[in-house]
C-alpha positions in Angstrom: 28.1 6.3 7.4 31.1 5.9 9.7 32.0 3.1 12.0 33.7 3.9 15.3 34.7 2.4 18.6 32.6 3.6 21.5 34.8 4.5 24.5 34.5 2.3 27.5 33.1 3.6 30.7 34.5 1.1 33.1 38.1 1.4 34.2 40.7 0.0 31.8 43.7 -1.8 33.0 46.8 -0.7 31.1 48.5 -3.3 29.1 52.3 -3.1 28.9 53.7 -1.9 25.6 55.2 -5.3 25.0 51.8 -7.0 24.7 51.7 -6.9 21.0 49.9 -9.3 18.7 51.8 -12.2 17.3 53.2 -11.5 13.9 51.8 -14.3 11.8 51.9 -14.5 8.0 48.7 -12.9 6.8 48.3 -13.7 3.1 45.3 -11.4 2.5 47.2 -8.6 4.2 50.3 -9.2 2.0 48.1 -9.2 -1.1 46.4 -6.0 0.1 49.9 -4.4 0.7 50.9 -5.2 -2.9 47.6 -3.8 -4.2 48.1 -0.6 -2.3 51.5 -0.2 -3.9 50.5 -1.4 -7.3 51.6 1.8 -9.0 55.0 1.7 -7.3 55.5 -1.9 -8.5 54.2 -1.0 -12.0 56.5 2.0 -12.3 59.5 0.0 -11.1 58.7 -2.9 -13.4 58.3 -0.4 -16.3 61.6 1.2 -15.4 63.4 -2.2 -15.5 61.7 -3.0 -18.8 62.9 0.2 -20.3 66.4 -0.4 -18.9 66.4 -3.9 -20.4 65.3 -2.5 -23.7 68.0 0.1 -23.6 70.6 -2.5 -22.8 69.4 -4.8 -25.6 69.7 -1.9 -28.0 73.0 -0.5 -26.8 74.9 -3.7 -25.9 77.6 -4.7 -28.4 76.5 -8.0 -30.1 78.7 -11.0 -29.7 78.8 -13.7 -32.3 79.5 -17.3 -31.4 81.7 -19.6 -33.4 81.3 -23.4 -33.1 83.6 -26.3 -34.0 83.6 -30.1 -33.3 86.6 -32.3 -32.8 86.6 -36.1 -32.5 89.1 -37.9 -30.3 89.3 -41.7 -30.8 89.8 -43.9 -27.7 92.4 -46.1 -29.4 96.0 -45.4 -28.5 98.2 -44.3 -31.5 100.1 -47.2 -33.1 103.5 -46.6 -34.5 104.8 -49.1 -37.1 108.3 -50.3 -36.8 108.3 -51.9 -33.4 106.8 -55.3 -33.1 105.3 -56.2 -29.8 105.2 -59.7 -28.5 101.8 -61.1 -27.8 103.0 -61.9 -24.3 104.0 -58.4 -23.6 101.3 -56.5 -21.7 100.3 -53.2 -23.3 99.3 -50.0 -21.5 95.6 -49.9 -20.6 93.4 -48.4 -23.3 91.5 -45.3 -22.1 87.8 -45.6 -23.1 87.0 -41.9 -23.0 90.1 -39.6 -23.5 87.8 -36.6 -24.0 88.4 -35.2 -20.4 92.1 -35.2 -21.0 91.9 -33.9 -24.5 89.6 -31.1 -23.3 92.3 -29.8 -21.1 94.8 -30.1 -23.9 92.5 -28.1 -26.2 92.7 -25.1 -23.8 96.3 -25.6 -22.8 98.8 -22.7 -23.0 100.7 -24.5 -25.8 97.6 -24.7 -28.1 96.2 -21.3 -27.1 99.6 -19.7 -27.3 100.1 -20.9 -30.9 96.7 -19.4 -31.9 97.5 -16.2 -30.1 100.8 -15.8 -31.9 99.4 -16.4 -35.3 96.5 -14.0 -34.9 98.3 -11.4 -32.7 95.6 -11.6 -30.0 97.8 -9.8 -27.6 97.4 -6.6 -29.6 94.1 -4.7 -29.4 93.2 -1.8 -31.8 89.8 -0.3 -32.0 88.3 3.2 -32.9 87.1 5.4 -30.1 83.3 5.8 -30.1 81.0 8.5 -28.8 80.1 7.4 -25.2 76.9 5.4 -24.6 75.5 5.5 -28.2 78.6 5.5 -30.4 78.6 1.7 -30.9 74.9 1.8 -31.7 75.4 4.5 -34.3 78.4 2.7 -35.9 76.4 -0.6 -36.1 73.4 1.1 -37.7 75.6 2.9 -40.2 77.3 -0.4 -41.3 73.9 -2.1 -41.5 72.6 0.4 -44.0 75.9 1.2 -45.7 78.2 -1.8 -45.3 81.9 -1.1 -46.0 81.4 2.7 -46.3 83.4 5.0 -44.1 80.9 7.2 -42.3 81.4 11.0 -42.1 81.7 12.5 -38.6 78.7 13.8 -36.8 78.6 17.4 -35.5 82.2 17.8 -36.5 83.3 15.3 -33.8 86.2 14.0 -35.9 88.0 12.4 -33.0 85.3 9.6 -32.8 84.7 6.8 -35.3 81.2 6.7 -36.7 81.4 3.4 -38.6 83.4 1.7 -41.3 86.8 2.3 -39.7 89.4 -0.5 -40.2 92.8 -1.0 -38.7 95.2 -4.0 -38.9 98.4 -3.9 -36.8 101.1 -6.0 -38.3 103.7 -5.3 -35.6 103.7 -3.5 -32.2 106.6 -3.6 -29.9 106.5 -1.8 -26.5 108.7 -1.7 -23.4 107.5 -3.3 -20.3 106.4 0.0 -18.8 103.8 0.4 -21.6 102.4 -3.1 -21.4 98.6 -3.2 -20.7 98.6 0.6 -21.0 96.1 2.2 -23.4 97.8 4.2 -26.2 96.1 6.7 -28.6 96.7 6.5 -32.3 95.4 9.4 -34.4 94.9 8.9 -38.1 96.1 11.5 -40.5 95.9 12.0 -44.2 97.4 9.7 -46.9 98.0 6.9 -44.4 100.0 8.9 -41.9 99.4 8.3 -38.2 100.7 9.5 -34.8 101.0 7.4 -31.7 100.6 9.1 -28.3 101.4 7.8 -24.9 99.1 7.6 -21.8 100.1 11.2 -20.8 99.5 12.6 -24.2 103.2 12.7 -25.3 104.0 11.8 -28.9 105.8 8.4 -29.1 106.3 8.1 -32.8 104.9 9.1 -36.2 104.6 6.7 -39.1 102.9 5.6 -42.3 100.9 2.6 -43.2 103.0 -0.2 -44.6 106.3 1.0 -43.0 107.7 0.2 -39.6 108.2 3.3 -37.5 110.4 3.3 -34.4 111.4 5.9 -31.9 114.7 4.3 -30.8 113.3 3.8 -27.2 111.8 0.3 -27.6 108.6 1.5 -29.3 108.0 0.3 -32.9 104.8 0.1 -34.9 103.8 -1.3 -38.3 100.3 -0.8 -39.6 99.1 -3.1 -42.4 95.8 -1.3 -42.9 94.3 2.0 -41.7 91.0 3.2 -43.0 89.6 6.2 -41.1 88.7 9.9 -41.4 91.6 12.2 -40.7 91.6 13.0 -37.0 89.9 9.7 -35.9 91.4 8.3 -32.8 92.1 4.6 -32.1 92.9 2.9 -28.8 96.0 0.6 -29.0 97.0 -1.7 -26.3 99.4 -4.6 -26.0 98.5 -7.1 -23.4 100.5 -9.6 -21.3 100.5 -12.9 -23.3 99.8 -14.9 -20.1 96.8 -12.7 -19.3 95.5 -13.0 -22.9 95.8 -16.8 -22.8 94.1 -16.9 -19.4 91.2 -14.8 -20.7 90.9 -16.8 -23.8 90.8 -20.0 -21.8 87.9 -18.6 -19.7 86.0 -17.5 -22.8 86.2 -20.8 -24.7 83.7 -23.5 -23.7 84.8 -27.1 -24.2 82.2 -29.8 -23.7 81.9 -33.5 -24.6 78.8 -34.3 -26.7 77.4 -37.4 -25.1 79.0 -39.5 -22.4 82.2 -41.3 -23.5 81.5 -40.3 -27.2 84.9 -38.7 -27.7 83.2 -35.9 -29.6 84.2 -32.5 -28.2 82.3 -29.2 -29.1 84.0 -25.9 -28.8 82.3 -22.5 -28.6 83.8 -19.0 -28.5 82.0 -15.6 -28.6 83.5 -12.3 -29.8 82.3 -9.0 -31.0 83.9 -9.6 -34.4 82.5 -12.7 -36.0 85.4 -13.1 -38.3 87.8 -13.0 -35.4 85.7 -15.5 -33.5 85.9 -18.0 -36.4 89.6 -17.4 -36.9 90.4 -18.0 -33.2 88.5 -21.3 -33.1 90.0 -22.4 -36.4 93.5 -21.8 -35.2 92.9 -23.5 -31.9 91.4 -26.7 -33.5 94.1 -26.8 -36.2 96.9 -26.3 -33.6 95.4 -29.0 -31.4 95.2 -31.6 -34.3 98.7 -30.6 -35.5 100.2 -31.0 -32.0 98.3 -34.3 -31.6 99.9 -35.6 -34.8 103.3 -34.2 -33.7 103.1 -36.1 -30.4 102.7 -39.4 -32.3 105.4 -38.4 -34.8 107.7 -37.6 -31.9 107.2 -41.1 -30.6 108.3 -42.6 -33.9 111.2 -40.2 -34.1 112.4 -41.1 -30.7 112.4 -44.8 -31.5 114.1 -44.1 -34.8 116.8 -42.3 -33.0 117.4 -45.3 -30.8 117.4 -47.8 -33.7 119.8 -45.6 -35.7 122.1 -45.4 -32.8 122.2 -49.2 -32.5 122.8 -49.9 -36.2 126.6 -48.9 -36.4 127.4 -51.0 -33.3 125.6 -54.1 -34.7 127.2 -53.6 -38.1 130.7 -53.5 -36.4 129.9 -56.6 -34.4 128.7 -58.4 -37.5 132.0 -57.6 -39.3 134.1 -58.8 -36.4 132.1 -62.0 -36.1 132.6 -62.8 -39.8 136.3 -62.1 -39.6 136.7 -64.4 -36.6 134.8 -67.2 -38.4 136.9 -66.9 -41.6 140.2 -66.9 -39.5 139.1 -70.0 -37.6 138.1 -71.9 -40.7 141.5 -71.0 -42.3 143.4 -72.1 -39.3 141.6 -75.4 -38.7 140.9 -76.2 -42.4 137.1 -76.6 -41.7 134.3 -75.5 -44.0 131.0 -75.7 -42.1 129.2 -77.3 -39.2 128.3 -80.9 -39.8 124.7 -81.9 -40.7 124.3 -83.6 -37.3 125.0 -80.4 -35.5 123.0 -78.1 -37.8 119.7 -78.5 -35.9 121.5 -77.6 -32.6 123.0 -74.6 -34.3 119.6 -73.4 -35.6 118.1 -73.6 -32.1 120.9 -71.7 -30.6 120.7 -69.0 -33.3 116.9 -68.6 -32.8 117.4 -68.3 -29.0 120.2 -65.7 -29.3 118.2 -63.8 -31.9 115.1 -63.6 -29.6 117.3 -62.6 -26.7 118.9 -59.8 -28.7 115.5 -58.5 -29.9 114.1 -58.6 -26.4 117.2 -56.7 -25.2 116.6 -54.0 -27.8 112.9 -53.8 -26.7 114.0 -53.7 -23.0 116.4 -50.8 -23.7 113.6 -49.0 -25.5 111.2 -49.7 -22.6 113.8 -48.5 -20.1 113.7 -45.1 -21.7 109.9 -44.9 -21.1 109.1 -47.0 -18.0 110.7 -47.7 -14.6 112.0 -51.3 -13.9 108.9 -51.9 -11.8 106.5 -51.3 -14.7 104.7 -54.4 -16.0 106.0 -54.0 -19.6 109.6 -53.8 -18.4 109.2 -56.7 -16.0 107.6 -58.9 -18.6 110.5 -58.3 -21.1 113.0 -59.1 -18.4 111.2 -62.4 -17.5 111.2 -63.5 -21.2 114.9 -62.8 -21.5 115.6 -64.8 -18.4 113.6 -67.8 -19.7 115.4 -67.7 -23.1 118.7 -67.5 -21.2 117.8 -70.7 -19.3 117.0 -72.5 -22.5 120.3 -71.2 -24.0 122.2 -72.6 -21.0 120.7 -76.1 -21.6 121.8 -76.0 -25.2 125.3 -74.9 -24.1 125.5 -78.2 -22.1 124.9 -80.2 -25.3 127.4 -78.1 -27.3 130.1 -78.6 -24.6 130.1 -82.4 -25.4 131.3 -81.8 -29.0 135.0 -81.8 -30.0 136.9 -78.5 -29.5 137.1 -77.8 -33.2 133.4 -78.3 -33.7 132.6 -76.2 -30.6 134.7 -73.3 -31.9 133.2 -73.5 -35.4 129.7 -73.9 -33.8 130.2 -70.8 -31.6 131.5 -68.6 -34.4 128.7 -69.6 -36.9 126.1 -68.9 -34.2 127.5 -65.4 -33.6 127.5 -64.6 -37.2 123.9 -65.8 -37.7 122.5 -64.0 -34.6 124.2 -60.7 -35.4 123.2 -60.9 -39.0 119.5 -61.4 -38.2 119.6 -58.7 -35.6 121.2 -56.3 -38.1 118.5 -57.2 -40.7 115.7 -56.6 -38.1 117.2 -53.2 -37.2 117.4 -52.2 -40.8 113.7 -53.2 -41.3 112.7 -51.2 -38.2 114.6 -48.1 -39.4 112.7 -48.1 -42.7 109.3 -48.6 -41.0 110.0 -45.8 -38.5 111.1 -43.4 -41.2 107.7 -44.1 -42.9 105.9 -43.8 -39.6 107.5 -40.4 -38.8 106.6 -39.1 -42.2 103.0 -40.4 -42.2 102.1 -40.3 -38.5 98.3 -39.9 -37.9 97.0 -38.8 -34.5 93.8 -40.0 -32.8 92.1 -36.5 -33.1 90.5 -35.0 -36.2 88.3 -32.0 -36.9 84.7 -33.0 -37.7 83.1 -29.6 -38.1 85.4 -26.6 -38.9 84.7 -23.4 -37.0 81.7 -21.4 -38.4 79.6 -18.4 -37.3 76.0 -17.5 -37.8 76.3 -13.9 -38.9 72.5 -13.4 -38.9 72.0 -14.3 -35.3 74.3 -12.9 -32.6 74.7 -15.1 -29.5 74.2 -12.0 -27.3 72.2 -10.0 -26.6 69.0 -11.9 -26.9 66.3 -9.1 -26.9 63.3 -11.3 -25.9 65.3 -13.1 -23.1 66.7 -9.8 -21.8 63.3 -8.1 -21.8 61.6 -11.1 -20.1 64.4 -11.5 -17.4 64.6 -7.7 -16.9 60.9 -7.3 -16.5 60.6 -10.3 -14.2 63.6 -9.1 -12.1 62.1 -5.7 -11.8 58.7 -7.1 -10.6 60.4 -9.3 -8.1 62.7 -6.5 -6.8 59.8 -4.1 -6.5 57.6 -6.6 -4.7 60.5 -7.4 -2.4 61.2 -3.7 -1.8 57.5 -3.0 -0.9 57.4 -6.0 1.4 60.8 -5.0 3.0 59.6 -1.5 3.5 56.4 -2.7 5.0 58.4 -5.0 7.3 60.6 -2.2 8.6 57.8 0.3 8.9 56.6 -0.8 12.3 53.9 1.9 12.6 50.5 0.7 13.8 48.0 0.0 11.1 45.2 -1.4 13.2 43.3 0.2 16.1 43.5 -3.0 18.1 47.3 -2.4 18.4 46.4 0.9 20.1 43.8 -0.6 22.4 46.3 -3.2 23.6 48.1 -0.2 25.2 45.0 0.7 27.2 43.9 3.5 24.9 40.4 3.3 23.5 40.2 4.6 20.0 37.6 7.4 19.9 37.6 7.7 16.1 39.4 6.5 13.0 39.9 9.4 10.6 40.5 8.2 7.0 43.3 9.8 5.0 42.0 12.8 3.1 43.7 13.6 -0.2 41.6 16.7 -0.4 42.8 17.8 3.0 46.5 17.4 1.9 45.8 19.3 -1.2 44.3 22.2 0.8 47.1 22.2 3.3 49.8 22.3 0.7 48.3 24.9 -1.6 51.0 27.3 -2.7 51.2 30.7 -1.1 53.8 33.2 -0.2 55.2 31.5 2.9 51.6 30.4 3.6 50.9 33.9 4.9 48.4 34.8 2.2 45.5 35.0 4.6 43.6 32.1 3.0 42.0 29.5 5.2 43.2 25.9 4.9 40.4 24.3 6.8 38.9 21.1 5.3 35.7 21.6 7.3 35.0 24.8 5.4 36.5 23.9 2.0 35.2 20.4 1.7 32.7 19.6 4.5 31.5 16.4 2.9 34.9 14.8 2.9 35.0 11.4 4.6 37.6 12.7 7.1 35.1 15.3 8.2 32.4 12.7 8.8 34.9 10.9 11.1 35.5 14.2 13.0 31.8 14.7 13.4 31.7 11.2 14.9 34.4 12.2 17.3 32.5 15.4 18.1 29.5 13.3 19.0 31.5 10.9 21.2 33.0 13.9 23.1 29.6 15.5 23.5 28.3 12.5 25.4 31.5 12.0 27.4 31.5 15.6 28.7 29.7 14.6 31.9 32.9 12.8 33.0 35.2 15.7 32.4 36.3 18.0 35.2 36.1 21.0 32.8 35.4 21.8 29.2 39.1 22.1 28.2 40.2 19.5 25.6 43.9 19.0 24.9 45.0 17.2 21.7 48.5 15.7 22.1 50.7 13.5 19.9 53.8 11.3 20.4 55.8 12.9 17.6 55.6 15.6 14.9 53.9 15.0 11.6 50.9 12.9 12.8 48.2 15.5 11.8 47.5 16.8 15.2 47.0 20.4 14.0 44.7 19.1 11.3 42.5 17.3 13.8 42.5 20.3 16.3 41.5 22.9 13.7 38.8 20.9 11.9 37.4 19.4 15.1 37.0 22.9 16.5 35.1 23.9 13.4 32.7 21.0 13.6 32.0 21.8 17.2 31.3 25.4 16.3 29.0 24.3 13.5 27.1 22.3 16.0 26.2 25.5 17.9 28.9 25.5 20.5 31.1 28.4 21.3 34.6 27.1 20.7 38.0 28.6 21.4 41.0 27.1 19.6 44.4 27.7 21.2 47.7 27.1 19.6 49.9 26.2 22.6 52.8 25.0 20.5 54.8 28.2 20.9 57.9 26.7 19.2 56.6 25.5 15.8 52.8 25.9 15.9 51.1 26.3 12.5 47.5 26.6 13.4 47.5 30.3 12.3 48.3 29.1 8.8 45.2 26.8 8.7 43.0 29.6 10.2 44.5 32.2 7.8 45.7 34.8 10.3 49.1 36.0 11.5 51.0 34.3 14.4 51.9 37.5 16.2 49.8 38.8 19.1 49.0 35.4 20.5 49.5 33.1 23.5 53.1 34.0 24.3 52.3 37.8 24.5 49.1 37.0 26.4 50.8 35.0 29.1 53.6 37.5 29.4 51.1 40.4 29.9 51.9 42.2 26.7 48.4 42.1 25.4 44.9 41.6 26.8 42.6 38.6 26.2 40.4 40.8 24.0 43.4 41.5 21.8 44.5 37.9 21.7 41.1 36.2 20.9 40.2 36.5 17.2 37.1 35.5 15.3 37.6 32.9 12.6 36.0 33.9 9.3 33.4 31.4 8.0 32.3 30.3 11.5 30.1 32.3 13.8 30.9 30.7 17.1 34.6 29.9 16.8 37.5 32.0 18.1 41.2 31.5 17.9 44.4 32.4 19.9 47.6 32.0 17.8 50.9 30.9 19.3 52.4 34.4 19.3 56.0 35.3 18.9 58.4 32.5 19.6 59.6 33.0 23.2 63.0 31.8 24.5 61.3 29.8 27.4 58.0 28.3 26.3 57.8 25.8 29.2 58.5 28.4 31.8 55.7 30.6 30.4 53.2 27.7 30.6 54.1 27.1 34.2 53.2 30.7 35.2 50.0 31.1 37.3 48.7 33.5 34.7 48.3 30.6 32.2 46.1 28.6 34.5 44.0 31.8 35.2 43.6 32.4 31.5 42.4 28.8 30.9 39.8 29.1 33.8 38.6 32.4 32.3 38.3 31.0 28.8 36.6 27.9 30.1 33.9 30.1 31.6 33.5 32.2 28.5 33.3 29.4 25.9 31.5 26.0 25.8 34.6 24.2 24.6 38.3 25.1 24.7 40.5 23.0 22.3 44.3 23.2 22.8 46.9 22.1 20.3 50.1 21.1 22.1 53.6 20.3 21.1 54.7 16.6 20.7 54.9 14.8 24.0 58.2 13.0 23.3 59.9 16.2 22.0 59.2 18.7 24.8 57.5 18.8 28.2 54.9 21.5 27.3 52.1 18.9 26.9 52.7 17.6 30.4 52.5 21.1 31.8 49.3 21.9 29.9 47.7 18.6 30.8 47.3 19.5 34.5 44.7 22.2 33.5 42.6 20.2 31.1 39.6 18.0 31.6 40.2 15.7 28.7 43.4 14.6 26.9 43.3 12.7 23.6 46.3 11.5 21.7 46.5 11.6 17.9 48.2 8.5 16.4 49.0 8.4 12.7 48.4 5.3 10.7 51.7 3.6 9.6 53.9 6.2 11.3 53.8 5.9 15.1 55.1 2.7 16.5 53.4 0.9 19.4 56.3 1.4 21.8 56.4 5.1 20.9 52.7 5.5 21.7 53.2 3.6 25.0 56.1 5.8 25.9 54.1 9.0 25.2 51.2 7.8 27.3 53.6 6.8 30.1 55.3 10.2 30.1 51.9 12.0 30.4 50.7 9.7 33.2 53.9 10.1 35.1 53.1 13.8 35.2 49.6 13.3 36.4 47.9 13.6 33.0 45.2 11.0 32.3 45.0 10.1 28.6 41.4 9.2 28.0 41.8 7.8 24.5 43.3 8.0 21.0 42.4 9.4 17.6 43.6 7.2 14.8 44.4 9.6 12.0 45.1 9.2 8.2 43.9 5.7 8.1 44.3 4.1 4.7 42.2 1.2 3.5 44.3 -2.0 3.6 42.2 -4.9 2.5 39.6 -7.1 4.2 41.4 -7.2 7.5 40.6 -3.5 8.2 37.2 -3.0 6.6 35.6 -2.2 9.9 37.6 1.0 10.2 36.9 2.4 6.7 34.1 4.7 5.8 31.3 4.4 3.4 30.8 7.1 0.8 27.4 8.4 1.9 27.0 11.9 0.4 23.9 13.9 -0.4 22.1 12.8 -3.5 23.0 15.9 -5.5 26.7 15.3 -4.7 26.8 11.6 -5.7 28.1 10.9 -9.2 25.3 10.2 -11.7 24.8 6.6 -12.7 24.9 5.7 -16.3 
């Protein structure tokens, strides 16, 4: 059973080509589109799955080292410098982890680790492309520590178990970041080649080799088969530090916890652990050194003041002794001792504050709160000292002189004692300085579980990505393929659809059967090879519609046109003519495409001796008209030899006379014409026919293209009565009305179980 659209008998008002249906999102249609391309999506997804599996197998595993460092929020305290309670201290930072994280990846810390491990030197064996690393890893897994023999005598590649340790490599600037080739020899000998293949030097393991041109090499270890090649490269230290900083992840564990976790991944697990160990140790060591440097700086200041204070103390004692000898006095009277003690205490505090002020001046600006507070305290003590000076001025001159000299000796003596005490404490502090950072968990690596690749994750992500990309590709392709897929889109152009012909896989198979240039004489007609095909049922429906519409035709000549090549116009013409002949009508099929006509291949005859020779008078109609084997009432005129001027031949009066003669001799004349938008032949032929139908291919011809072809024919006076929708594919529930039921004879239907 076939469903069709009955042509309208009333006049149809043409609708402009721009009158298209609004493009709304049709979820069932999208699902149907994906279902139609399920094998494409499945194949693409499978391809991505296989690529993901290959990557998971071939990718070089990376092992991740982890370490944990704790940074305390307290500022480091340095013994040896007493701080007055009134002196404001710098604000305590609650969470120094953000700052310490930057210090952990600073060039100073990373540079120290790079220097100790020689990270700016890379040495690795050359592997067989693509699968060399996989083979080497497999060999070491089954035979750890064993040097593998070369495969297929490919001695230049390493096959597993090779070891190399570069103790020293010095290169000129021109060879920095340039790959060099080292070839292993026998008994530890090796040869270093430059980028152009020239030999740079030859050496032996354990000895430094030099060429006198700035290139020197010292190998500590070299285990390899003779002939194995290694790639040596010395990198720019700045670039190495920058790459190392990008590869190391530093993150605080918990907010304001001061616990910092470090991770670093590398192909060599031992190297990953060593790098992280060196970095954490260098960081802690430099953290302690910063605090020790603070103590050393203060010790330097105190040591510089001690000789001056010692000299002042000696001068003060000498002056006191000379005064006592000259005035014959021994000591300050008991009534003035309290005044002396107060004066000494004030002077001692002032001198200590002055020492602290000098120390603060080396670290802060005069506007800093610490510096300003010390200056205010000194000013207050100076004021109290001035008040006591007023009381001292009332004493006798001898008592005043003795009082002043005793005060100087006591003050300087206490200051000297304090400085000696600070020097001892600062010496201890410098030797036993402890920073505010410590290593909680030393660097360690899980050798049984590489950090990358993760096979399950890669397979899942790769498969999902493949599915998404294939679905997107199908939808994108469907979006850009603007060919009509619904007969309504054709009817909007004023063309009634006479029949919708479903796509025939059997028809394509028959049309593409191999043959010697398709001139083997075999017919390629679906109507004869597979008459029960669904496409043939649709063509029989078209035959019925044309039979009842013949009363409106001016003659019995039917022209089949198409907007562009490749729409199946020849298929429709040939098989429609056969169905008409099978219905008892005498049918003449004419191939009027004298440029690229292929009807003779479908019929199974030669193209020579056809329409072009007939119009030019080279042959007679009796010679041009041939019977089609397999059909009793069908004849055929091939295209003939390709002429230089097909359009001019068709415009000759003889062509019109031939059509009139053939129309009298046959019940139906079916003409296959060239594409309308390609050449003007169809417009010339259309003046002599009674009916013109246009073949539109599902998913290929665009709506504007169809409208332009219809407009071009109508401008030349050719009335296009309708369209034939060819190669329709079933596309979900939205187009069920245009599909065909499988209604074969009982003996052809598959047996039910």
